[in-house]
N, C-alpha and C positions, 0 to 999 in steps of 0.2 A: 166329903171323905171318898179317900178309897179303899176299893173293894180288892181285896187280892183270894185268888181262890186259894182254899185248905192247901191244895199239896201244895202247892208255891207255897203258902204260909212256913208249912213244916217243914218247905228245905233250906229255907233264909232263917229257918233259929236251928240249924244242922253247924256244926263250929268250919265243917269244908263248904262251900260252895262252887257251882256251877256255873254262873249266871254270868248275862253278856243282857249289853242295851242296847237298843235298837229304835232306829229315826223311821218313820212314815212319810215322804210326800207325795201327797195328793195334787193333783191341779187342779184349775178350776177355773170356768168360764172362759176356754182355749180351745180353737178343734179339735178331736184327735187326742182327747188330756189321758196322760200319762201317769199312773204311780210307784214311787221306785222308792225300796228297801235298803237302809244300810246299815249293818251292825260293826261290834268290834269283837265281836267274833272273828277268828283265824279261816272260817268257809263257811258260803253259802248256808243262810237256815232261810225253810221256804212255813212259813206261819199265813193262817189262813189267803195261801194260794199268795202271796206274796214273795216274792222270791226278795231278802236281804244278803247284801253281799259287801264284802270289806274292799273290793276294787277298786271302788277312790278313795281311801284312810279318811272316811269323814272323821272331824276330832270335835265335839263340845266342851261348853265351858259345865260349871258348874254349879245344877240345881239346886236352888236355894228357895222353900216355898212361907211365905209370914200368914201371921190373921190380916193383915193390912190390909187396904183394898187397896194399894199399889201394884203396875202392872210389872207381874213374873215375866224377865225374858230372858234366854238364850240364843249361844252365840251357837255354832255349829259351822265350821272350815273343814274344809277337803281340795281334790283332786282334781282340776280340767281334764286331766288327762282321760283317754280310753274311751272319749262323747259319751259319759252320762247322763252328766251335767254339760251345756257350753255356754260357753260368753253367748255366743251368738243367738240363744234361748234367751236368758238372763237378757241380754240389750229388746229382745225380741214382747221383755216383760211375761215369759209362757209360764214365770215363774210366779208372778206379781201375787199376793195373796194366794197362796196354795198354802194347801189343811196340811198340817205339820202332828204329827204323834210322836212320843218320846215315851218309850218301856223297857221296861225288865224280862227276863224269861231264863229260864234253865238252857242250859244248849243239847243238853246229856238227854233231858228227857222235853216236850213242848207238849207233850199233852198237858204239861200241866200248867197253862195257859199261861198268862202275859196279867205285872202289875205296872198300870200306865201312870206317869210319870209328869206328863206333862201334854195339854193338850192347845192347838192352839192354829193363827193361820199367820207365814212368815210375812214380814216385816220387809224392813231394805236388805234389798239382798244384791254384794256385789260382786268384784273380780276384782283380783289382784296378778303378780306375776304365777301362774299356771294355777293360780286357786279364787276360788270360789269362799267364800263368807252369805249363810243364810242367818238373822236374826226371828227364833220363833217368840212372836207375841203372844204371851197366854192371852186370858177367854175376857181378864178384865179390863182389857185396851179397850173395846166396848166401849166402858161406860165413861173414859174418857177422853169420848170424841165431845167438839164444842156443837151443842146445837143454836139456832139464829141464827142472824143476818145481821153484816157487820153494812154498815153506814159506806156507799162507795156510790162514785157519779156514775161509772158503768152498769151495764146490764148483769147479772147476776147469770140469767141462762147462756145454753149454744145454739145455737141454732140450730135448730129443728127438733129440740129435748123438750116433752113434758109441758114444759114453762114456756117456753119458747111458740110453739104451737104451730110453724111455719114450716107446709109441706117441700119435704127436698129432695120431691118424686122432680117438677121443673126446673129446680136450681141441677139438680144430677148430670153430668156429662160421661162419655166412655171415650177412651181411647189408648192407645200403643207405642211404647218408648218408643223412640229413633231413633236418641241418639242419649247413651249418660257419662256424666262427664267423671272424672276418674277417680273426684273423693267423692263421688254416689250422689252427691247436695241437687245438682241437678239434670231435672229430664227434659229435651226436646221432645215436640209432638206439634209438625205443622197445623195440624187441624185445631188446636184450640186459638178460637182467631176472635173468643170474649175481651171485652174489654179492660184495657190497662188501663193503670192507676192516675189518674188523675188531681190536681189540686186537691179537694173537698176530701177523696178517697184512695184505698190502694186497689189494686187489679183486684177483678172479679172474682178470681180464688184466692186472694191474699187471704189468710188467717182463717181457710175451709180446710177439709180434711179431704186424701186420696188414699185409696183402698186398693195395695194389687191384687189383681183377680187372677192372675197365672203370676208362673215364675217362683221360685225358691222361697219368693217372700208372698204368698198368696198369702193373702187374709190379714195383715199385717197392714195397719195403720200410720199416718205420718204426717203432723201439721205443714201448711203451705208456706212455709215465712215470708216468700214475696214470687205473685205473676206480672209478667207481661207475656200479651200473643207469643203464642209457640214455645215457650220456653218459662218453665218450672221450677224453684228451688224449694228444695226441702229443708225444714227446720232441723233435723236431722236424718246422715244417711241411713236407709234400711238396714236394719241387723244380715240382711240376705247377702247378696250379690241380684241390679237389677241386671238384664240382662235384656238386647234391641227384639220388641216385638213380644215386650211380657204385656201384658194389658192392665187395666187401672178404672175405675170409678173414682169419679171426683163431681164434691159438689160445692158449692160454691159459700166465702168469706162473711164473718162479720166483724168488726172487730169492737162491734155491744156499745160503741157512738150514738146517742140520741138517734144522732142527723140520718147516718149509718139506718138505723131500725125505720127510722119514717119516710126516707126516702128511696132506700133500694128495697126496704120489705116489704113498706105499708102493713106496718103492724107496731107502732105506737100503743096499739091497745094494751099488750103485753110485754112493754119496755119495763123491765123490771130493775129501775136504778133512779137515787136524784141528781138528779144533771142537771140541779137548777141548786144545790147548797153551793156557798162560795166558795173559793179555791185554800190552802194554808194562806199566801197570799196576803187576801179579802180579810179572812179573821184576824190576820195581827197586825194589820192596818190602826195607827194611832190619829186621835182627831188632827184634820191640820190647823194650824195658829199660822194667821195672818199676824209679820208684825204691823 
């Protein structure tokens, strides 16, 4: 149940009001998180030390609430101009799962407080032609999360996580960018002499993660799509340009296969997959009939 301050409630009862809507976004799980405020008013408002600005022209969809357990979603659109929310930041994941809060207040008397309309986290964040679109998912989203495991032949863990328990320390190397391709996908570093791909498994770092430790992309991570000595091919280019001399750290990759877990990492005791299950072809086979 929403609580409305008495002063604001009295203002809402008047025939003429001076109400505005505000959107507050707070980054989480990123270095140096920032908090931004947007409003449909025509000038800046300062509420609880946050400046709510109309500069990006953020517009939201209608807010609808019901008594069911369905997820209440709200979308907001705004311009990418002005550097408030940039396409590079969105691609870098800096706005993933950010805390979002929508409320209304009386711009003529901010001391009356606010009435909260929606509180949740950002879901899908996308960009279009010079605009961004944010999906605000309500608190009911947490109740729609699937819990449990699905049967699969590959391991469910990521290399080095709590379930895998492999120590990434001995499997991690550091280096620097010697050359970077025009599309930002291929990094060359002659110091990388670790094993390349074989018939049995991919290159040592294939499927691993590279983390930039300096430059414009410092702190960002990307999966390694393909590795051969001296050359690292990324799954996607970093959202910020890499330059020669930028440093990185990178750990070995795992394709989550039973043989890789056994032969490369000697960690079969923590393999979490059903590798002996027959595939779809075997399950659909019928009995052979000899004429």
